C-alpha angles and dihedrals in degrees: 000000000000119000088272093048095254115155138206111266099178135021127186131173134177122199118222127199103203106318096334131083109252093209092249112123138168123202132164137163107215135210105236092200090222142063116290117240109247092230091054092046090053088057101045100023094219118138130209088237091058093045098043095093095040123104121272118245092253089057091063100028094104091050090050093048091049091049094052100035108120092002130126106232121216107195132179108224090006100181091055096042095043091051089059094042092047092049092049093046092047089053095044100036101033093242097306094131118077125185124228102203097182 
């Protein structure tokens, strides 16, 4: 969770082999288990009603960790996105995931 308790509502990753997509992808809509801030909803357009039957982050955390293990991540707006990903992984994995940001 972010400092305000916001949660990830969608996660998507594409694996590249060199400079080409490998065809391996990961995508999930996620149930945030809380109300969605109106400002955030105006950005992503996802409603709590749509997300209510989707998996929780902890339900897909292992799949996410397996997908990114050993990978180099290229992330738009990395500090923002990693703060959310780190908070969710800390919650789901009890702090077992550590980032190497070098």
